[in-house]
N, C-alpha and C positions, 0 to 999 in steps of 0.2 A: 575225215581221213579217207582218202580215195584208195582204191585197190589197183595197184599196178601202175598208176599214172600219178605224177606229182603235180603240184599246183603251179609250178613255174617252168619256164623253158629250160633253165639250168638243171632242175630236178628231173625233168623228162629225159634230158640228154644223159644224165647220170644213170637213170634206170635203164635206158636203152643200151648204154655201154655195158652195164652189168649183165643184161640178158645175152648180149653178143658173147661176152666172156664165158657165160655159163654154157652156151651152145657150143663154143669152141672147145670147152673142157669135156664135152660129151653128153651134156644134158639134152634129152630128146625134146622135152616140152618145157618151156619156161614156167616156173611156178608163180601163180598170182601172189602179190605181196601187199603188205600194208606200208604205204609210203608216209613218211613224216612231212613231205613237201619242202624239205630244207636240204639243199645239196650237200652241206657239210656233214649231215647225218646219213642221208640216204646213200651217199657215196662210200660209206663204210661197209655196205653190204654188197655181195656179189650180184644180187638181183635187183638192187635199187630199193630195198625195203625188207621188212620182216616177212618171211614166207608164211603163207596161210597153212600149208600142209606140214607144219612142224611145231615143236614145243620149245619154250624158252624159260630160262631161269631168272628170277628176280630176287635179290637179297638186299638186306638193309645194312646200315653201318651203325656200329655202337649198339645202343639200346633198341634200335629199330629191328635188330635181329630177333628180339622177343616181342615187342609191341606190334611190329609190322604195319604201323599206321602210314608212314610215308610211302613204302613200297606198294601197299594196297591202293593208295590214292593214285599213284602213278599207273598201276595196272588198269584201274577203272578208266582213266583217261585214255590209255592206250587202246582199249577195246571198244570205247564208246562209239567211234566212227564206224567200226566194223558192224556193230549191231544196227546202226542207222542205215548202212548200205545194204546189208544182207538180210536184216531181220533175224528172227530166231531167238532162242533163249541163251542165257549165260548161266552156266552151272558153276557154283562156288562150293567147293568141298573143304570142310575144316573140322577140327576136333573141338573147337570152342565156338560158342554162339555170341561172338562180340563184333560181328560185322554190322555196322550201323547204317541201315538203309537210308534214313533221312540225310546222313552225310553224303551218301552216294548221289542222292538227288541234287544236293548242293553243288556237286561237280558236273552235273549234266548227264549223269549216268541213268539209263532207262531202268529204274528199279523194278518196274512192272514186269520186266522180262527176266528178272533174277530168280533163280532157283537155288536155295541154300540147302546143303546136305550136310548132316552131322555124321562124322566117322568116329569109330571107336579107337583106332590106332593108326600107326603109319601105314601098315600094309593095306588096310581097308581104304585109307585115303587115296593111295595110288591106284588101287583097283577101281574105285569109283571114278577117278579121273579118266582112266583108260576106257571105262564103259561110256562115259559122257562124250569123249572124243569120237567114239564109234557110233554115236546115236544121231540119226537124222533129225534135223530141226534145231540142233545146238550150234550156235554161231561161234561160241568160244567156251572154254572150260578152264577154271582156275582151281588149284589145290594148294592148301597150306601144308607144307611138309618140311621135314628136316633136310633130306637129301636122298633122291633115288639112287640106287646103285646102277651100274652099267646095264644089267639085265632089265631092270624095271624101265630104265630110260629108253632102251631099244623097243620095248613093248609099247611105250607111249608114242614113239615115233611111228611105229606101224599103225597104231590106232589113228594118228593124225593123217597119215597117207591114205587111209581107207576112205575117208569122206572129205579130205582137204581141211581137217579141223585145225583150229588155232588153240594151242594149249599153253598154259603158264603154270610153272611150279613156283609158288611164292615161298621161299625158304623162311621158315619161322621156327625158332627154338622154343620149346615149352618153357613157361616161366620157371626160372631157377634150374632148368635142365642142363646137365653137363657142365655146369660152372666149375672150372678148375679140373674137369675130367679130361678124357682123351679127346683130341680134336675131332670135329665133325668131318665126316667124309664128304667128298665132292663127287659129282656124277660123271666125271670124265668128259668125253666128247659127244655123248648122245644128244644133248640139246643143241639147237642151232646157235643160240646166243646166251650170254650170261651178263646180267646187269647188276650194278650196285647203286642203291638209291638212298639219299639222305635229304632231309629238309634243308631248305635255303631261306634266308630272310626275304620276306615279301617287300616289294616296292610300294610306294604310295598309290592309293586308288586314284582314279581319274578325278573324283570330286574332293580329294584330300580328306575324306571322312571315313573313319574306320580302317580296316585292314585291306591291303591289296590282294589280288589273286594269289593263290598258293604257288610256291616255286619249289623246285627240286634240284638237287645236285645229282646229275645223272652220269654214270660212268658205264660205258660199254666195255666190259673187261675182256670178253672173248666173243668172236664171231667166226663161224666156220667159213673159211674161204675169204674172209674179209679182214678188217683191221679195227683195233680198239679206238675209242674216242671218249671225250668228256665234255659235258655242256651244263649250263644252267638253263632249265626250261621252266616256263610259266604256263599255268592253265589258261586255256583260251575259253571264253564264254561260249556256250552253245549258241549256234546261229551265226557265229562270226567266222564263217568259212568252214571247209570240210576237215580241217586238221585241228585237233584239240590242244596242241602245244604251240607256244611262241618262244622262239630263241631269244634269250637274254644275253648270254655270253658263252664263250667256249672256255674250257679248262686247259691250261698248259702246265705241264710238270706238276699236276695235282694242285695247282693254285688257280684262282679265278683270273682269267686274262682281262685285259682292259675291256670294260663293258662296251658292247656294240649297241647301236641304237636298236631298240626292240623292234622286231618286225614280225608280222603275222605270216604263218605258213600258208601259202596259197593265196 
């Protein structure tokens, strides 16, 4: 995953158009971004990718709201290229010790750079995330939390802007928590983007033996200054280009569109 530049001519043009639009809107300095290397995705963002100096929300669908497995796998893929490019540590704050490091290795994530932090409650989780985003040498920080309120979200954004940090709040409801109770609050507009992730059936592997690479149903529900979208993405093996995802198909009207020929990003 490259920073600010996409892997194809179309993606570079989309990123350039986004930067021009941002400057015309009054942005003094274009913010460096994480590019997906795919025009249909990068074109949803005003800067041609996810800004590094900001934080993003990732939530699951159905039981993934409790287990967090598919969203967590998506997040590790998302920030894998960032650590390869920038170096530095990845801080992961959670209230439960069920992050499986060998599974991260299987996705190509540099587990040796991972720092896991246990928190006692929601408030401490968000406080630790804020501290991590303000710390030099941290490439990205992730926190498993239910939902920051608007005040907490603004504090996270200020922490991101301090050192250009890349933050992710992985929404995760405690097992059995709030079942049938009052609805969970959402964090308003403080985050730059909000994603909903669900597992998708894997395709056949190249040698037709075993399971194919993992796939996710990815929906960009909200993006500040951009537009929503939906795709089926597949994990790209480490060493097969700078982008960790491969586009399988786009989603239309919340249904899978006719599958396009899979192509690598970049």
